[in-house]
N, C-alpha and C positions, 0 to 999 in steps of 0.2 A: 371095370374092364380087367383089372388085375385078377380079381376073384374069379371071373369067368375063364381066364386062361390058366389059373392055378392047377387044374388037373392035367394040363398039357405041357407045362414048362417047369423046369427045375426052379426052386426058390431063389437060388443065387442069380439066375438070369432075370427072373421076374422082378426082384426087388433090388437089383444092382443100382448104384448111383447113376444119375444122368450122365450121359457122355455126349460130348460135342462131335462134330464131324468136320473134316477139312473140305474146303471147296477147291477144286483143281484149277485155280486162277492161272497159275503159271502155264499149264497145258492149254487152257482155253485162249490165253493171250497170244500163244504161238500158233494156235489152230483156228477154230471157227471165229474168234473175236480179233484175229490179227489186224484186219483192215479197220474195223471200228476203233480199236485202241490207237492205231497209228493216226487215223483221221482226227480223233478227239484230242490226243495229246499234242500232236504237231499242227493242229488246225488253228484257225484264226482267233477263236475265242480266248484261249490261253495266251496266245502271242500278243493280242491287242491289250492285255492287261499291263504289259510292260514289266511284269514281275518275274518273268522266267527267262533264263538264258536258253534260247531255242536250240543252240548247239548241244547244250547239256541234255535237254529233253530228247533230242534226236539220238544221242548216245545211249540214253536209257532205253528207248524203244528198240534201237538196233541191237544193243547188247542183250536185251531180253529175247527178242524174236530170233536172234541167231543161235540162242542156246548157250552163249558164253557165260551169262549170269542170270540170276533169278531176281528180277526187279518187279515182281508182281505186286508187292506191297506198295511201293511208291507209285507204280502205274495205277493201281486201284484208287489211291488217294487223289491222284491227278484227274482220273476219270470222274470221280465223284465231285471234285471241285469244278471241273468243266461243266458237268451236268447242273450243279448248283447255279453257276453263273448264267446258264441258258434258261433253266426252268424257274428259278426263284428270282434272280436278279434281272431277268429279261435281256440278257446279253444277246446282241445281234451282231454277227460278224460283218464288218464293213467290206471285207474282201471276199473273194471267191471261197466257198466252203471246203475246197480241196485242201489236203495237207500241205503245209508250207514246204516248199522245195520240190514238190512233185511236178 
């Protein structure tokens, strides 16, 4: 592929080191993924583990979604853990699937 593009691209572009790219999680978690994040992090699956302080989780979600702070990294971790519990461990919420406190 590189040799095919060699006549069209400068060598420094064609053979530069690999570069990663950032995923705009912070923006997505405030925009199109706002409700799914809220429902997963504040929902019954994580709450029923007994491992999380739901008030702290709520502060994370509200602080991020209000724009006061960027908690996209811990929210991503919580989303993945909640998904793991549901999809791998078979966690089934005993209560209504709506977010706690809604």
